[in-house]
C-alpha positions as CSV (number, residue, x, y, z in Angstrom):
1,M,-40.5,58.0,5.7
2,S,-39.6,54.8,3.9
3,V,-36.8,56.6,2.0
4,A,-35.5,58.2,5.2
5,L,-35.6,54.8,7.1
6,L,-33.8,53.1,4.2
7,G,-31.2,55.8,4.1
8,S,-30.6,55.6,7.8
9,V,-30.4,51.8,7.9
10,L,-28.3,51.5,4.8
11,G,-26.0,54.3,5.8
12,G,-25.6,53.2,9.3
13,G,-25.3,49.6,8.3
14,L,-22.5,50.4,5.8
15,G,-20.8,52.4,8.5
16,F,-21.0,49.3,10.8
17,V,-19.6,47.1,8.0
18,Y,-16.7,49.6,7.6
19,A,-15.9,49.3,11.3
20,V,-16.0,45.5,11.1
21,A,-13.9,45.3,7.9
22,M,-11.3,47.6,9.5
23,A,-11.2,45.6,12.7
24,R,-10.5,42.5,10.8
25,L,-7.8,44.0,8.6
26,V,-5.8,45.7,11.3
27,S,-4.6,44.9,14.8
28,Q,-6.6,46.0,17.9
29,H,-4.1,48.8,18.5
30,E,-4.5,50.1,15.0
31,F,-8.2,49.7,15.2
32,G,-8.2,51.8,18.4
33,L,-6.4,54.6,16.5
34,L,-8.9,54.4,13.7
35,I,-11.7,54.7,16.3
36,L,-10.0,57.8,17.6
37,A,-10.0,59.3,14.1
38,V,-13.6,58.4,13.4
39,N,-14.8,59.8,16.7
40,L,-12.8,63.0,16.3
41,L,-14.2,63.4,12.8
42,T,-17.8,62.9,14.0
43,A,-17.2,65.3,16.8
44,G,-15.5,67.8,14.5
45,A,-18.4,67.7,12.0
46,A,-21.0,68.2,14.7
47,V,-19.1,71.1,16.1
48,T,-18.3,72.9,12.9
49,V,-21.8,72.5,11.5
50,A,-22.5,74.7,14.5
51,G,-26.3,74.3,14.4
52,A,-26.5,75.8,10.9
53,D,-28.0,72.5,9.6
54,Y,-31.0,72.9,11.9
55,A,-31.2,76.6,10.9
56,A,-31.2,75.5,7.2
57,I,-33.9,72.9,7.8
58,R,-36.1,75.3,9.8
59,H,-35.8,78.3,7.6
60,V,-36.1,76.4,4.3
61,A,-39.2,74.6,5.6
62,A,-40.8,77.8,6.8
63,A,-40.1,79.8,3.6
64,R,-43.2,80.3,1.5
65,T,-41.7,81.1,-2.0
66,P,-39.2,79.3,-4.2
67,G,-36.8,82.3,-4.1
68,A,-37.0,82.4,-0.3
69,K,-36.4,78.7,0.0
70,R,-33.3,79.0,-2.2
71,G,-32.1,82.0,-0.2
72,A,-32.5,80.2,3.1
73,M,-29.8,77.8,2.0
74,I,-27.0,80.2,1.1
75,T,-26.1,81.8,4.4
76,P,-25.9,78.7,6.5
77,I,-23.7,76.9,4.0
78,R,-21.4,79.9,3.7
79,L,-21.0,80.3,7.5
80,V,-20.4,76.6,8.1
81,M,-17.8,76.2,5.4
82,T,-15.8,79.2,6.6
83,L,-15.8,77.9,10.2
84,N,-15.0,74.4,9.1
85,I,-12.0,75.3,7.0
86,C,-10.6,77.4,9.9
87,V,-11.0,74.5,12.4
88,A,-9.5,72.0,10.0
89,A,-6.5,74.2,9.5
90,T,-6.0,74.8,13.2
91,V,-6.1,71.1,14.0
92,A,-3.6,70.4,11.2
93,V,-1.2,72.9,12.8
94,F,-1.5,71.4,16.2
95,A,-1.8,67.8,15.2
96,G,1.4,66.8,16.9
97,P,0.7,68.2,20.4
98,I,-2.9,66.9,20.2
99,S,-1.8,63.4,19.5
100,R,1.2,63.4,21.8
101,D,0.0,65.4,24.9
102,L,-3.8,65.2,24.8
103,L,-4.4,61.6,23.5
104,A,-1.1,60.1,24.6
105,Q,-0.8,58.4,21.2
106,P,2.2,60.0,19.4
107,D,1.8,57.7,16.3
108,F,-1.7,59.1,15.8
109,T,-0.3,62.4,14.3
110,P,-0.2,61.4,10.5
111,I,-3.7,59.9,10.8
112,L,-5.0,63.1,12.4
113,L,-3.4,65.2,9.6
114,A,-5.2,63.1,7.0
115,A,-8.5,63.5,8.9
116,T,-8.4,67.3,8.6
117,L,-8.9,66.8,4.8
118,V,-12.0,64.7,5.5
119,L,-13.7,67.2,7.7
120,P,-14.8,70.1,5.3
121,L,-15.9,67.6,2.6
122,T,-18.1,65.6,4.9
123,V,-19.6,68.7,6.4
124,L,-20.4,70.1,2.9
125,A,-22.3,66.9,2.1
126,Q,-24.2,67.2,5.4
127,M,-25.3,70.8,4.7
128,F,-26.5,69.9,1.3
129,S,-28.5,67.1,2.8
130,A,-30.0,69.4,5.5
131,C,-31.2,71.8,2.7
132,L,-32.9,68.9,1.0
133,S,-34.5,67.9,4.3
134,G,-35.8,71.4,4.6
135,L,-37.5,70.9,1.3
136,E,-39.0,67.7,2.9
137,H,-37.0,65.4,0.6
138,A,-35.5,62.4,2.3
139,R,-33.2,61.4,-0.6
140,G,-30.4,63.6,0.6
141,E,-29.6,61.5,3.6
142,L,-30.0,58.3,1.6
143,V,-27.5,59.4,-1.1
144,R,-25.1,61.0,1.4
145,K,-24.8,58.0,3.7
146,V,-24.7,55.3,1.0
147,V,-22.1,57.1,-1.1
148,E,-19.9,58.2,1.8
149,Q,-20.0,54.9,3.8
150,G,-19.9,52.8,0.7
151,G,-16.9,54.8,-0.5
152,R,-15.2,54.4,2.9
153,I,-15.5,50.6,2.7
154,A,-14.3,50.3,-0.9
155,L,-11.3,52.7,-0.5
156,G,-10.4,51.6,3.0
157,V,-10.3,47.9,2.1
158,L,-8.4,48.7,-1.1
159,T,-5.7,50.8,0.6
160,L,-5.2,48.4,3.5
161,S,-5.1,45.3,1.2
162,L,-2.4,47.1,-0.9
163,G,-0.4,47.6,2.3
164,F,-0.6,51.4,2.4
165,G,-1.7,51.6,6.1
166,L,-4.1,53.7,8.2
167,V,-3.0,57.1,6.8
168,A,-4.0,56.0,3.3
169,A,-7.3,54.5,4.6
170,T,-8.0,57.9,6.2
171,L,-7.3,59.7,3.0
172,G,-9.8,57.2,1.4
173,M,-12.4,58.6,3.8
174,A,-11.7,62.1,2.2
175,G,-12.3,60.7,-1.2
176,A,-15.6,59.1,-0.1
177,A,-16.7,62.4,1.5
178,A,-15.9,64.3,-1.7
179,A,-18.0,61.8,-3.7
180,A,-20.9,62.2,-1.3
181,A,-20.7,66.0,-1.5
182,V,-20.9,65.9,-5.3
183,A,-23.7,63.3,-5.3
184,V,-25.9,65.1,-2.7
185,G,-25.1,68.5,-4.4
186,Y,-26.5,67.2,-7.6
187,V,-29.6,65.8,-6.0
188,L,-30.1,69.2,-4.3
189,W,-29.7,71.1,-7.6
190,R,-32.3,68.9,-9.2
191,A,-34.7,69.4,-6.3
192,L,-34.3,73.2,-6.0
193,P,-37.6,75.0,-6.4
194,R,-37.6,77.1,-9.5
195,G,-39.0,80.6,-10.2
196,G,-38.7,84.0,-8.7
197,T,-35.5,85.8,-7.5
198,T,-33.3,84.2,-4.8
199,D,-34.1,86.1,-1.6
200,T,-31.7,85.9,1.4
201,T,-33.3,88.8,3.4
202,G,-35.1,86.4,5.7
203,T,-32.0,84.4,6.5
204,S,-29.2,87.0,7.0
205,A,-26.1,86.0,8.8
206,R,-27.5,87.6,12.0
207,V,-30.7,85.6,11.8
208,V,-28.9,82.3,11.1
209,F,-26.4,83.0,13.9
210,A,-29.1,83.9,16.4
211,F,-30.8,80.6,15.8
212,A,-27.7,78.5,15.4
213,W,-25.3,79.6,18.2
214,P,-27.2,77.9,21.0
215,Q,-27.3,74.7,19.0
216,A,-23.6,75.2,18.2
217,V,-22.9,75.3,21.9
218,A,-25.1,72.3,22.5
219,N,-23.3,70.4,19.8
220,V,-19.9,71.3,21.3
221,A,-21.1,70.1,24.7
222,T,-22.4,66.8,23.2
223,Q,-19.4,66.1,21.2
224,L,-17.1,67.2,24.0
225,W,-18.6,64.5,26.1
226,V,-18.0,61.9,23.3
227,V,-14.4,63.0,22.8
228,A,-13.8,63.2,26.5
229,A,-14.9,59.7,27.1
230,V,-12.5,58.4,24.4
231,V,-9.7,60.6,25.6
232,I,-10.1,59.6,29.3
233,L,-10.2,55.9,28.2
234,S,-7.1,56.4,26.0
235,R,-5.1,58.0,28.7
236,S,-6.2,55.7,31.5
237,T,-5.9,52.4,29.5
238,D,-4.5,51.8,26.0
239,A,-5.5,51.8,22.3
240,R,-6.6,48.2,22.6
241,T,-9.3,49.1,25.2
242,V,-10.3,52.1,23.0
243,G,-10.8,49.5,20.2
244,L,-13.0,47.4,22.5
245,F,-15.0,50.5,23.3
246,G,-15.4,51.4,19.7
247,A,-16.7,47.9,18.8
248,A,-19.3,47.9,21.6
249,F,-20.3,51.5,20.8
250,A,-20.7,50.7,17.1
251,I,-23.1,47.9,17.8
252,S,-25.0,49.8,20.4
253,Q,-25.7,52.6,18.0
254,L,-27.1,50.4,15.2
255,P,-30.8,50.3,16.5
256,L,-30.6,54.1,16.9
257,L,-30.7,54.4,13.1
258,V,-34.4,53.9,13.2
259,Y,-34.8,56.7,15.7
260,N,-32.6,59.0,13.7
261,A,-34.5,58.3,10.5
262,F,-37.8,59.2,12.0
263,T,-36.7,62.3,13.8
264,Y,-34.6,63.7,10.9
265,R,-37.5,63.1,8.4
266,F,-40.1,64.7,10.6
267,S,-38.1,67.7,11.8
268,P,-39.4,70.0,9.1
269,A,-43.0,68.8,9.9
270,I,-42.4,69.8,13.5
271,A,-41.3,73.3,12.5
272,R,-44.2,73.7,10.1
273,L,-46.9,72.6,12.5
274,W,-45.5,74.8,15.3
275,D,-45.3,77.8,13.0
276,R,-48.9,77.3,11.9
277,G,-50.2,76.9,15.5
278,E,-51.4,73.3,14.9
279,N,-50.5,72.2,18.4
280,Q,-52.9,69.2,18.6
281,A,-51.5,67.8,15.4
282,L,-47.9,68.4,16.7
283,D,-48.6,66.6,20.0
284,E,-50.1,63.6,18.1
285,L,-47.1,63.6,15.8
286,L,-44.5,63.5,18.6
287,K,-46.3,60.6,20.3
288,S,-46.7,58.8,17.0
289,I,-43.0,59.2,16.1
290,T,-41.9,57.8,19.5
291,R,-44.4,54.9,19.2
292,W,-43.3,54.0,15.7
293,V,-39.6,54.1,16.7
294,A,-40.4,51.7,19.6
295,I,-42.3,49.3,17.4
296,F,-39.5,49.1,14.8
297,A,-36.4,49.5,16.9
298,V,-37.1,47.8,20.3
299,P,-36.4,44.3,19.0
300,L,-33.0,45.4,17.7
301,Y,-32.1,46.8,21.1
302,A,-33.3,43.6,22.7
303,I,-30.9,41.6,20.5
304,A,-27.9,43.6,21.6
305,I,-28.9,43.4,25.3
306,A,-29.7,39.7,25.3
307,L,-26.7,38.6,23.1
308,P,-23.9,41.1,23.7
309,G,-21.0,38.5,23.7
310,P,-22.1,36.6,20.6
311,L,-22.7,39.9,18.6
312,L,-19.2,41.1,19.3
313,Q,-17.8,38.1,17.4
314,I,-18.6,40.1,14.3
315,F,-15.4,42.0,15.0
316,G,-13.5,38.9,16.1
317,P,-13.5,36.6,19.2
318,E,-11.0,38.9,20.9
319,Y,-13.7,41.6,21.2
320,R,-16.0,39.5,23.4
321,P,-14.6,41.1,26.7
322,A,-16.6,44.2,25.7
323,A,-19.9,42.3,26.3
324,S,-20.9,44.1,29.5
325,A,-20.1,47.5,28.0
326,L,-22.2,46.7,25.0
327,A,-25.2,45.8,27.1
328,I,-24.9,48.9,29.2
329,M,-24.5,51.3,26.2
330,T,-27.4,49.6,24.4
331,V,-29.7,50.3,27.4
332,A,-28.6,53.9,27.1
333,T,-29.5,54.2,23.4
334,L,-32.8,52.4,24.1
335,L,-33.7,55.0,26.7
336,N,-32.7,57.8,24.3
337,A,-35.1,56.3,21.6
338,L,-38.0,55.8,24.1
339,A,-37.7,59.5,25.2
340,G,-38.8,60.4,21.6
341,P,-37.8,63.4,19.5
342,V,-37.6,65.8,22.5
343,E,-34.4,67.4,21.3
344,R,-35.7,68.0,17.8
345,A,-39.0,69.3,19.2
346,L,-37.2,71.9,21.5
347,I,-35.0,73.0,18.5
348,M,-37.8,73.2,15.9
349,T,-40.1,75.1,18.2
350,G,-37.4,77.7,19.0
351,R,-36.3,76.5,22.4
352,V,-32.7,76.1,21.4
353,K,-31.3,77.7,24.5
354,L,-33.0,75.1,26.7
355,E,-31.6,72.4,24.6
356,M,-28.2,74.0,24.8
357,G,-28.3,74.4,28.6
358,T,-29.3,70.8,29.1
359,N,-26.4,69.5,27.0
360,V,-23.9,71.8,28.7
361,V,-25.0,70.8,32.2
362,A,-25.2,67.1,31.4
363,T,-21.7,67.2,29.8
364,V,-20.1,69.0,32.7
365,L,-21.7,66.6,35.2
366,V,-20.9,63.4,33.4
367,I,-17.3,64.3,32.5
368,G,-16.7,64.6,36.2
369,I,-18.3,61.2,36.7
370,A,-16.3,59.7,33.9
371,V,-13.0,61.0,35.3
372,V,-13.8,59.0,38.5
373,L,-15.3,55.8,36.9
374,T,-13.2,55.2,33.8
375,P,-9.7,55.0,35.5
376,R,-11.1,52.8,38.2
377,Y,-13.4,50.5,36.2
378,G,-12.0,50.9,32.7
379,L,-14.3,49.9,29.8
380,V,-17.3,49.3,32.0
381,G,-16.8,52.6,33.8
382,A,-16.9,54.4,30.4
383,A,-20.1,52.6,29.5
384,V,-21.8,53.5,32.7
385,S,-20.9,57.1,32.1
386,V,-22.6,56.9,28.7
387,L,-25.7,55.6,30.4
388,I,-25.8,58.3,33.1
389,Y,-25.3,61.0,30.4
390,T,-28.2,59.7,28.4
391,L,-30.5,59.6,31.5
392,V,-29.7,63.1,32.6
393,R,-30.2,64.6,29.1
394,N,-33.4,62.9,28.2
395,V,-35.1,63.4,31.6
396,A,-34.3,67.1,31.6
397,K,-35.4,67.6,27.9
398,T,-38.7,65.7,28.5
399,Y,-39.4,68.0,31.5
400,F,-38.6,71.2,29.6
401,L,-40.7,70.2,26.6
402,F,-43.7,69.6,28.9
403,R,-43.2,72.8,30.8
404,T,-42.7,75.1,27.8
405,I,-45.1,73.8,25.1
406,H,-47.2,71.4,27.3
407,M,-46.5,68.4,25.1
408,T,-44.8,65.1,25.7
409,A,-43.6,62.3,23.4
410,L,-44.5,59.6,25.9
411,S,-47.6,57.5,26.0
412,R,-48.8,54.2,27.6
413,S,-48.8,52.5,24.2
414,L,-44.9,52.3,24.5
415,L,-45.4,49.5,27.0
416,R,-46.7,47.2,24.3
417,P,-43.5,46.8,22.3
418,L,-41.4,46.8,25.5
419,V,-43.3,43.9,27.0
420,A,-43.1,41.9,23.8
421,A,-39.4,42.5,23.4
422,T,-38.7,41.6,27.1
423,V,-40.5,38.3,26.8
424,A,-38.8,37.5,23.4
425,S,-35.3,38.4,24.6
426,G,-35.8,36.4,27.8
427,V,-36.6,33.3,25.8
428,V,-33.7,33.8,23.4
429,A,-31.2,34.5,26.1
430,A,-32.2,31.3,27.8
431,I,-31.7,29.4,24.6
432,A,-28.3,30.9,24.1
433,Q,-27.3,29.8,27.6
434,L,-28.5,26.3,27.2
435,T,-27.1,25.7,23.7
436,S,-23.9,26.5,21.8
437,L,-25.6,28.7,19.2
438,G,-24.0,31.9,20.6
439,H,-20.5,30.6,19.9
440,S,-20.8,31.1,16.1
441,L,-21.9,34.0,13.9
442,L,-24.4,31.7,12.1
443,G,-25.9,30.6,15.4
444,T,-26.0,34.2,16.6
445,A,-27.8,35.3,13.4
446,A,-30.4,32.5,14.0
447,L,-31.0,33.6,17.6
448,G,-31.4,37.2,16.4
449,I,-33.9,36.2,13.8
450,L,-35.8,34.1,16.4
451,L,-36.0,37.0,18.8
452,I,-37.5,39.3,16.1
453,A,-40.0,36.6,15.0
454,L,-41.1,36.0,18.6
455,Y,-41.3,39.8,19.2
456,A,-43.6,40.2,16.1
457,L,-45.7,37.2,17.1
458,I,-46.2,38.4,20.7
459,L,-46.8,42.0,19.7
460,L,-49.2,41.4,16.8
461,R,-51.1,38.3,18.0
462,F,-51.2,38.5,21.8
463,I,-50.6,42.1,22.9
464,G,-51.8,43.9,19.8
465,V,-51.3,47.4,18.2
466,S,-53.8,50.1,17.6
467,N,-55.9,50.3,14.5
468,T,-54.2,53.6,13.6
469,D,-50.8,52.0,13.7
470,R,-52.0,49.0,11.7
471,Q,-53.3,51.4,9.0
472,T,-50.0,53.4,9.1
473,L,-47.9,50.2,8.7
474,L,-50.2,49.1,5.8
475,L,-49.8,52.5,4.1
476,A,-46.0,52.3,4.5
477,F,-45.5,48.8,3.1
478,R,-48.5,48.5,0.8
479,P,-49.6,52.0,-0.2
480,S,-51.8,50.8,-3.1
481,A,-53.7,48.4,-0.8
482,A,-54.1,51.0,1.9
483,A,-55.3,53.7,-0.5
484,A,-57.9,51.3,-1.8
485,K,-59.5,51.1,1.6
486,L,-59.7,54.9,2.0
487,P,-63.1,56.4,1.1
488,D,-63.4,58.2,-2.2
489,P,-63.6,62.0,-1.4
490,T,-65.5,62.7,-4.6
491,A,-68.2,60.1,-4.0
492,G,-71.7,61.3,-3.4
């Protein structure tokens, strides 16, 4: 878990640094075009993975022999790469009409062409990482995110500093993705279970497709919503507003790194416990994951909600107008985290069609709302659409999880970190209003540190956490000390 959390935070943090660096090196208009490219790449990767990453995790985790585990990796990778190359080629052919007629940004065409080279490389690294996750190794995500995001920063800053422009910076993303694929592929090769004959009979193309296609549709629906939000904003406003949206969205997603780390790391465990019929352990695991996410991530959400304007200064003072949008979208990501790993639980227990149906209905509903709100209210309208989308999805998935497997990720203990964060953020927001600390990056950093310190003090000294969570935190941060307190199983 520590490795997974480190990988998520480092990878996401580097991704955020990349966005900040690019925002400071180019104009707001150019940054808006870059945000379009990054969002389309993220959407394209999610769509062309087509649920096969989940299939790889589930089947590799469930396989009992080394040969079966190796075989469970082959078919998903083969299917995904075939689809991926076809999609990238199609986008390359129609790059002009997509940029001119769909996005209303004709100068985006060369950037989109460069992005088609990035897509298959980044997806290959993602599939290698999924196979490692199925083996219950967290190193894959750590290596993938650090190498890819670090490479993006280095190559992007280098190309722009040399005056080569956004197209060269996008090609730098392709180089970073290639490096990540090589690095994660090497880690996977080292971790492959040895012995026996590689057996693909349990994961034929039909088996993988049967598991993956609902998730593929779900991914398309989810990413369609993301792309639709950016497209509607691009057509109804301008690239500068898209840049403001991208800056606010990037900050709002940072606390979600903790949630992603926990849910990605424990996905194989969910599949394994369900397959073995250990329902009580699975129910406790879902509640524990949600509770740990709340303990670690809630103060980070509180910072973005209490100090949206000051935080946006990271991108530059001209990005402060996105403060309201940042606060709204951070509330959305907070609600997503507090709902717990309901999406992963539905997928890993075989309820992929329910997960798919929820995504499709939520996307259709909210695109209609976005078409009304975004042209009328601009950036804030797009942010409200994100909030509505998050509410619809998570309420529905929580309900379906309870109705199908009679489990929930929610518990009363979630109120403890929420109360502590509310009090701490109220104090810090008041200080920001009464002083000038929020007008500088150094002062904003001091306010953020103060909020986290107050949160920890209130939670640990006044509200309290359970003994189980205390032991878990001790085990995570000081495993030798925690192990010394455990009884010796050989004694007596």
